[in-house]
C-alpha positions as CSV (number, residue, x, y, z in Angstrom):
1,M,-25.0,-28.5,2.4
2,I,-25.4,-25.1,4.0
3,S,-21.9,-23.7,4.2
4,H,-22.9,-20.5,6.0
5,R,-21.6,-20.7,9.5
6,D,-23.2,-18.8,12.4
7,P,-20.5,-17.2,14.4
8,N,-22.7,-17.2,17.5
9,A,-23.3,-20.9,17.3
10,T,-21.3,-22.7,19.9
11,A,-21.1,-26.3,20.9
12,T,-22.0,-27.2,24.5
13,P,-19.3,-28.7,26.7
14,D,-20.8,-32.2,26.2
15,S,-20.6,-32.2,22.4
16,S,-17.8,-34.8,22.1
17,A,-18.1,-37.9,20.1
18,S,-19.0,-39.9,23.2
19,D,-21.8,-37.5,24.0
20,E,-23.1,-37.7,20.5
21,A,-23.3,-41.4,20.9
22,R,-25.2,-41.0,24.2
23,Y,-27.5,-38.5,22.4
24,D,-28.3,-41.1,19.7
25,A,-28.8,-43.8,22.3
26,Q,-31.3,-41.6,24.1
27,V,-33.2,-40.9,21.0
28,L,-33.5,-44.6,20.1
29,R,-34.3,-45.5,23.7
30,D,-37.1,-43.0,24.0
31,L,-38.4,-43.5,20.4
32,P,-41.3,-45.8,21.2
33,R,-42.5,-43.4,23.9
34,N,-42.1,-40.3,21.7
35,F,-43.6,-42.0,18.7
36,A,-46.7,-43.0,20.7
37,A,-47.0,-39.5,22.3
38,N,-46.9,-37.8,18.8
39,L,-49.5,-40.2,17.5
40,A,-51.9,-39.4,20.4
41,H,-51.3,-35.7,19.8
42,G,-52.0,-36.1,16.1
43,M,-55.2,-38.1,16.7
44,L,-56.9,-35.4,18.9
45,G,-54.5,-32.5,19.2
46,M,-54.5,-31.6,15.6
47,T,-58.3,-32.0,15.0
48,G,-59.1,-28.3,15.5
49,F,-56.3,-27.2,13.3
50,R,-57.4,-29.4,10.5
51,L,-61.0,-28.1,10.7
52,M,-59.6,-24.5,10.7
53,S,-57.6,-25.2,7.6
54,A,-60.1,-27.2,5.7
55,P,-61.7,-25.2,2.8
56,T,-65.2,-25.6,4.2
57,F,-66.4,-24.5,7.6
58,V,-64.4,-21.3,8.1
59,P,-64.9,-19.9,4.6
60,A,-68.6,-20.8,4.7
61,Y,-68.9,-19.2,8.2
62,I,-67.2,-16.0,7.1
63,Y,-69.4,-15.8,3.9
64,M,-72.5,-16.4,5.9
65,L,-71.6,-13.4,8.2
66,S,-70.6,-11.1,5.4
67,G,-72.0,-12.2,2.1
68,S,-68.7,-11.0,0.6
69,K,-66.1,-12.9,-1.3
70,L,-63.6,-10.2,-0.5
71,A,-64.3,-10.6,3.3
72,V,-63.5,-14.3,3.0
73,G,-60.2,-13.5,1.5
74,L,-59.5,-10.8,4.1
75,A,-60.3,-13.2,7.0
76,L,-58.2,-16.0,5.7
77,G,-55.4,-13.6,4.8
78,A,-55.4,-12.3,8.4
79,Q,-54.7,-15.8,9.6
80,F,-51.6,-16.3,7.4
81,L,-50.5,-12.7,8.0
82,G,-50.2,-13.6,11.6
83,M,-48.1,-16.6,10.7
84,T,-45.8,-14.4,8.6
85,L,-45.2,-12.0,11.4
86,S,-44.2,-14.6,14.0
87,S,-42.1,-17.4,12.3
88,I,-38.7,-15.7,12.6
89,W,-39.5,-14.4,16.0
90,G,-40.3,-18.0,17.0
91,A,-36.9,-19.1,15.9
92,T,-35.3,-16.4,18.1
93,L,-37.2,-17.9,21.0
94,I,-35.7,-21.3,20.8
95,E,-32.4,-21.4,18.9
96,H,-30.4,-20.7,22.1
97,R,-32.3,-23.3,24.2
98,N,-31.1,-26.8,24.7
99,Q,-34.7,-27.9,25.0
100,V,-37.8,-26.5,23.3
101,M,-40.7,-28.5,24.9
102,R,-41.9,-25.8,27.2
103,V,-42.2,-23.3,24.4
104,V,-44.1,-25.9,22.2
105,Y,-46.5,-26.6,25.0
106,A,-47.2,-23.0,25.9
107,V,-47.7,-21.9,22.3
108,G,-49.9,-24.9,21.6
109,W,-52.3,-23.8,24.4
110,L,-52.3,-20.2,23.0
111,M,-53.4,-21.5,19.6
112,R,-56.2,-23.5,21.2
113,L,-57.5,-20.5,23.0
114,Q,-58.1,-18.8,19.7
115,I,-60.3,-21.7,18.6
116,L,-62.2,-21.2,21.9
117,G,-62.5,-17.5,21.2
118,L,-63.8,-18.1,17.7
119,A,-66.5,-20.5,19.1
120,L,-67.6,-18.1,21.9
121,S,-67.7,-15.1,19.6
122,A,-69.9,-17.0,17.2
123,F,-72.3,-17.9,20.1
124,V,-72.6,-14.4,21.6
125,L,-72.0,-12.0,18.6
126,S,-73.6,-11.5,15.3
127,G,-73.2,-9.5,12.1
128,S,-70.2,-7.2,11.7
129,W,-69.2,-7.8,15.4
130,A,-68.9,-11.5,14.8
131,L,-67.0,-11.0,11.6
132,G,-64.6,-8.6,13.3
133,A,-64.0,-11.1,16.2
134,A,-63.5,-13.9,13.7
135,C,-60.8,-12.0,11.9
136,V,-59.0,-11.2,15.2
137,F,-59.1,-14.7,16.4
138,L,-58.0,-16.1,13.0
139,A,-55.1,-13.6,13.0
140,L,-54.0,-14.6,16.5
141,F,-54.4,-18.3,15.6
142,G,-52.1,-17.7,12.7
143,F,-49.6,-15.6,14.8
144,F,-49.2,-18.4,17.4
145,G,-49.3,-21.0,14.6
146,G,-46.2,-19.4,13.0
147,V,-44.3,-19.8,16.3
148,Q,-45.6,-23.4,16.7
149,G,-44.6,-24.3,13.1
150,V,-41.0,-23.6,13.9
151,T,-40.8,-24.9,17.5
152,F,-42.7,-28.1,16.9
153,N,-40.7,-29.0,13.8
154,V,-37.5,-28.5,15.7
155,L,-38.8,-30.8,18.4
156,M,-39.7,-33.4,15.8
157,S,-36.2,-33.2,14.3
158,K,-34.7,-34.0,17.7
159,V,-36.9,-36.9,18.9
160,I,-37.7,-38.7,15.6
161,P,-35.0,-40.0,13.3
162,V,-35.3,-38.9,9.7
163,T,-35.8,-42.4,8.4
164,Q,-38.9,-42.9,10.5
165,R,-40.3,-39.3,10.3
166,G,-42.3,-40.0,7.2
167,R,-44.1,-43.0,8.8
168,L,-44.9,-41.0,11.9
169,T,-46.2,-38.1,9.9
170,G,-48.3,-40.3,7.8
171,M,-49.7,-42.2,10.8
172,R,-50.4,-39.1,12.9
173,N,-52.0,-37.4,10.0
174,F,-54.1,-40.5,9.3
175,L,-55.3,-40.7,12.9
176,G,-55.8,-36.9,13.1
177,G,-57.6,-36.9,9.8
178,L,-59.8,-39.8,10.9
179,T,-60.9,-37.8,13.9
180,A,-61.2,-34.5,12.0
181,S,-63.3,-36.3,9.3
182,G,-65.7,-37.6,11.9
183,V,-66.0,-34.2,13.5
184,A,-66.5,-32.6,10.1
185,Y,-69.2,-34.9,9.1
186,L,-71.0,-34.6,12.4
187,G,-70.5,-30.9,12.4
188,G,-72.0,-30.5,9.0
189,E,-74.8,-33.1,9.2
190,Y,-75.9,-32.5,12.8
191,L,-74.4,-29.3,14.3
192,V,-74.6,-26.9,11.3
193,G,-77.5,-28.8,9.7
194,S,-79.7,-28.5,12.8
195,N,-78.1,-25.2,14.0
196,A,-77.2,-27.0,17.3
197,F,-77.3,-24.9,20.5
198,G,-78.4,-21.9,18.4
199,N,-75.3,-21.7,16.2
200,G,-74.1,-24.8,14.4
201,Y,-70.8,-23.2,13.4
202,A,-70.0,-22.2,16.9
203,S,-70.9,-25.7,18.2
204,T,-68.5,-27.2,15.6
205,F,-65.6,-24.9,16.7
206,M,-66.3,-25.6,20.3
207,L,-66.2,-29.4,19.7
208,A,-62.9,-28.9,17.9
209,F,-61.5,-26.9,20.8
210,I,-62.5,-29.7,23.3
211,L,-60.9,-32.5,21.3
212,T,-57.7,-30.6,20.5
213,S,-57.3,-29.5,24.2
214,I,-57.5,-33.2,25.2
215,G,-54.9,-34.1,22.6
216,I,-52.2,-31.6,23.7
217,S,-51.8,-33.4,27.0
218,A,-50.1,-36.2,25.1
219,L,-47.1,-33.9,24.5
220,A,-46.4,-34.0,28.2
221,F,-45.1,-37.6,27.7
222,V,-42.4,-36.6,25.2
223,R,-38.8,-37.0,26.4
224,E,-36.6,-34.4,24.6
225,P,-32.8,-34.8,24.6
226,K,-30.7,-31.7,25.2
227,S,-29.3,-30.3,22.0
228,L,-25.5,-30.7,21.5
229,T,-25.2,-27.4,19.5
230,V,-27.0,-24.2,20.2
231,R,-26.4,-20.4,19.8
232,A,-24.5,-18.9,22.6
233,S,-27.1,-16.3,23.5
234,P,-30.6,-15.2,22.5
235,S,-30.8,-13.3,19.2
236,R,-32.5,-10.1,18.4
237,F,-35.2,-10.3,15.7
238,M,-33.6,-7.7,13.4
239,Q,-30.2,-9.3,13.8
240,R,-31.6,-12.7,12.6
241,L,-33.6,-11.0,9.8
242,A,-30.3,-9.6,8.5
243,D,-28.9,-13.1,8.3
244,V,-31.6,-14.3,5.9
245,P,-29.8,-13.4,2.6
246,G,-26.6,-15.2,3.7
247,L,-28.5,-18.4,4.5
248,L,-30.3,-18.3,1.1
249,R,-27.0,-17.7,-0.7
250,A,-25.2,-20.5,1.0
251,D,-27.1,-23.4,-0.5
252,P,-28.7,-23.2,-4.0
253,H,-30.8,-26.3,-3.3
254,Y,-32.3,-24.8,-0.1
255,R,-32.9,-21.5,-2.0
256,R,-34.8,-23.4,-4.7
257,F,-36.9,-25.1,-2.1
258,F,-37.6,-21.7,-0.5
259,F,-38.9,-20.3,-3.8
260,A,-40.8,-23.5,-4.7
261,R,-42.6,-23.6,-1.4
262,A,-43.5,-19.9,-1.7
263,L,-44.9,-20.4,-5.2
264,A,-46.9,-23.4,-4.2
265,A,-48.2,-21.4,-1.2
266,L,-49.3,-18.7,-3.5
267,G,-51.3,-21.4,-5.3
268,T,-53.3,-21.8,-2.1
269,S,-55.0,-18.5,-3.0
270,A,-57.8,-20.6,-4.5
271,V,-58.4,-22.8,-1.4
272,P,-61.0,-20.7,0.4
273,F,-63.0,-20.5,-2.8
274,Y,-63.3,-24.2,-3.5
275,I,-66.5,-24.5,-1.5
276,L,-67.9,-21.2,-2.7
277,H,-67.4,-22.3,-6.3
278,A,-69.1,-25.6,-5.7
279,G,-72.0,-23.7,-4.0
280,Q,-72.8,-22.2,-7.4
281,F,-73.8,-25.6,-8.7
282,V,-75.1,-27.4,-5.5
283,R,-76.9,-26.2,-2.5
284,L,-74.6,-25.8,0.5
285,S,-76.7,-27.3,3.2
286,G,-75.2,-28.6,6.5
287,A,-75.2,-32.1,5.1
288,T,-73.4,-31.0,1.9
289,L,-70.8,-29.1,3.9
290,G,-70.3,-32.3,5.9
291,Y,-69.9,-34.4,2.7
292,F,-67.3,-32.0,1.2
293,S,-65.4,-31.7,4.5
294,L,-65.4,-35.5,4.8
295,A,-64.2,-35.9,1.2
296,F,-61.4,-33.4,1.7
297,L,-60.2,-34.6,5.1
298,L,-60.7,-38.4,4.5
299,S,-58.7,-38.3,1.3
300,Q,-56.0,-36.3,3.1
301,M,-56.0,-38.7,5.9
302,I,-55.7,-41.9,3.8
303,S,-53.2,-40.5,1.4
304,N,-50.9,-39.5,4.3
305,L,-50.1,-43.2,4.9
306,A,-48.8,-43.4,1.3
307,W,-47.0,-40.0,1.5
308,G,-45.2,-41.1,4.7
309,R,-44.1,-44.4,3.1
310,I,-42.8,-42.7,0.0
311,A,-41.0,-40.1,2.1
312,D,-39.1,-42.7,4.2
313,R,-38.1,-44.7,1.1
314,H,-37.5,-41.9,-1.5
315,G,-37.5,-38.6,0.3
316,Y,-39.8,-35.6,0.6
317,R,-38.8,-34.2,-2.8
318,L,-40.8,-36.9,-4.5
319,V,-43.7,-36.4,-2.1
320,F,-43.7,-32.7,-3.1
321,I,-43.8,-33.4,-6.8
322,L,-46.5,-36.1,-6.6
323,G,-48.6,-34.1,-4.2
324,V,-48.6,-30.9,-6.2
325,C,-49.3,-32.8,-9.4
326,M,-52.4,-34.4,-7.8
327,W,-53.4,-31.0,-6.4
328,C,-53.2,-29.5,-10.0
329,C,-55.3,-32.4,-11.5
330,A,-58.0,-32.0,-8.9
331,T,-58.1,-28.3,-9.4
332,L,-58.8,-28.9,-13.1
333,L,-61.6,-31.3,-12.3
334,L,-63.1,-28.6,-10.0
335,I,-63.0,-26.1,-12.8
336,L,-64.6,-28.5,-15.3
337,G,-67.1,-30.2,-12.9
338,G,-70.7,-29.2,-12.5
339,S,-72.3,-31.9,-10.4
340,L,-72.1,-33.2,-6.8
341,P,-70.3,-36.4,-7.7
342,L,-67.6,-34.6,-9.7
343,F,-67.1,-32.0,-7.0
344,L,-66.8,-34.7,-4.3
345,L,-64.2,-36.5,-6.5
346,A,-62.4,-33.1,-6.9
347,F,-62.4,-32.5,-3.2
348,C,-60.9,-36.0,-2.7
349,G,-58.1,-35.1,-5.0
350,L,-57.6,-31.7,-3.5
351,G,-57.4,-33.2,0.0
352,A,-54.8,-35.9,-1.1
353,G,-52.7,-33.5,-3.2
354,F,-52.8,-30.7,-0.7
355,G,-52.0,-33.2,2.1
356,G,-48.9,-34.4,0.2
357,Y,-47.8,-30.8,-0.4
358,Q,-48.2,-30.0,3.3
359,V,-46.3,-33.1,4.4
360,A,-43.4,-32.3,2.1
361,A,-43.3,-28.6,2.8
362,Q,-43.1,-29.1,6.6
363,N,-40.5,-31.9,6.5
364,F,-38.4,-31.3,3.4
365,V,-36.7,-28.3,5.1
366,L,-35.5,-30.5,8.0
367,E,-33.0,-32.2,5.7
368,F,-31.1,-29.0,4.9
369,G,-28.4,-27.3,7.0
370,K,-26.9,-27.9,10.4
371,A,-28.5,-28.4,13.8
372,H,-28.0,-24.8,15.0
373,E,-29.3,-23.4,11.7
374,L,-32.5,-25.5,11.6
375,P,-34.8,-23.0,13.5
376,M,-33.9,-20.2,11.1
377,L,-34.2,-22.4,8.0
378,I,-37.6,-23.5,9.1
379,A,-38.6,-19.9,10.0
380,I,-37.4,-18.4,6.7
381,S,-39.3,-20.9,4.5
382,D,-42.4,-20.6,6.8
383,T,-42.3,-16.8,6.6
384,A,-42.2,-16.8,2.8
385,S,-44.9,-19.5,2.6
386,H,-47.2,-17.7,5.1
387,L,-46.7,-14.3,3.4
388,M,-47.9,-15.8,0.1
389,M,-50.8,-17.5,1.8
390,A,-51.8,-14.2,3.3
391,I,-51.6,-12.3,0.0
392,G,-53.2,-15.1,-2.0
393,P,-56.7,-15.1,-0.4
394,L,-56.9,-11.3,-0.6
395,V,-56.0,-11.3,-4.2
396,G,-58.3,-14.2,-4.8
397,G,-61.1,-12.3,-3.1
398,I,-60.6,-9.3,-5.4
399,I,-60.5,-11.5,-8.5
400,A,-63.5,-13.5,-7.5
401,T,-65.5,-10.3,-6.9
402,Q,-64.6,-8.9,-10.3
403,L,-64.1,-12.0,-12.6
404,G,-65.5,-15.1,-10.8
405,Y,-63.8,-18.2,-9.5
406,A,-62.3,-19.8,-12.6
407,P,-59.5,-17.2,-13.1
408,I,-58.4,-17.7,-9.5
409,F,-58.1,-21.5,-10.1
410,W,-56.1,-20.9,-13.3
411,M,-53.8,-18.5,-11.6
412,A,-53.2,-21.0,-8.8
413,L,-52.5,-23.7,-11.3
414,A,-49.8,-21.5,-12.9
415,F,-48.0,-20.9,-9.6
416,K,-48.1,-24.6,-8.7
417,T,-46.6,-25.5,-12.1
418,L,-43.8,-23.0,-11.5
419,A,-43.2,-24.6,-8.0
420,L,-42.9,-28.0,-9.6
421,A,-40.4,-26.8,-12.1
422,M,-38.3,-25.4,-9.3
423,V,-38.4,-28.6,-7.2
424,L,-37.3,-30.6,-10.2
425,R,-34.0,-28.6,-10.1
426,I,-33.4,-29.6,-6.4
427,E,-31.1,-32.6,-5.8
428,E,-32.6,-35.1,-3.3
429,P,-30.8,-34.2,0.0
430,R,-30.3,-37.8,1.0
431,H,-28.4,-38.5,-2.2
432,R,-26.2,-35.5,-2.2
433,Q,-22.4,-36.0,-2.0
434,R,-21.9,-34.6,1.4
435,A,-21.4,-35.7,5.0
436,R,-24.6,-37.0,6.4
437,I,-26.2,-34.5,8.7
438,R,-27.2,-36.0,12.0
439,V,-30.5,-34.3,12.9
440,C,-30.3,-33.3,16.5
């Protein structure tokens, strides 16, 4: 349990035992409505985000514009650098607020506008101008994504009990993955393959923007209870940054999770180069891109149902271990493979394993600390993870240019192995001998 106490954290006047009981009653009363709203948001609202993070369309688009492996690393690094810069700032925006829904909604729209910008720039620009615009929109997408990662997870921790969060995450990722898989297949087979509307990539990004914009409207139906414990006043960024060492020292198990997630995130340095490596052995036509995207997203989608069930029964620690192990095995298959069937199988394993890691990384942190510490605990782990994901593609691009793709994959495997070793030293939070933390 985090023993570090924030001197600025104060209980609201209504934080008596009876008010806690009313809070719990409201969460349970509104659970069906909030569960359904989150499912609808996951089915359409996350589609664009999954296409942006899949190791197919964006890397292939950047490589088409630049012909440079280093440029692919720079562009993807810009996205995660944006996330790095904004996560802790996002925590300072909400940790003094009793409700965070307005911030979640506003930032969600700002993220979607970057997908629209990427689509429009691909339609109207070409060459270095299109490449520069893509880097800017990816960086802004990442910047607002860093804020969204903190605010949305805090919202989830308030409206969905921990024992049902895995089922919700699995189901929303399943539905979102189903939609994203269909869009990815159609985008590769028909939009990119036929260069629809003069630019197949731009058409795919525009379709993702339309679907994800429809999906965010579902969040308007979420009923969020007022927090019982918040900080007394807004925090300054530098002040909260100075609190980071104390939060890390306070709980060795959270500290190990912090380093494990950062190491695993550094293992994502290979992700943008999966599709480029496969392209050395098979022709990357629009149809092939669609097949690879479908394999990655479909396996991620289906496996999320299993990850959610495992999380609810055994905790996110086990999901992290199993997901990263599968991710490692699929990376080995990618290194050793040389034909389309083997690569498709590898992309299935990469999607399932990477999906398990993402589910665990995003939800494991919610089981540490106290309610008023949660925004900063999320932000700290997000910042370290995003920094590694910003550095990784850049380093990967340099290595790929000089030595090829295999060394990147071996390096990523080493980091993921270290992450596994770190997580094995973490005691499952649900089994720790401490007072049960009520997530609020």
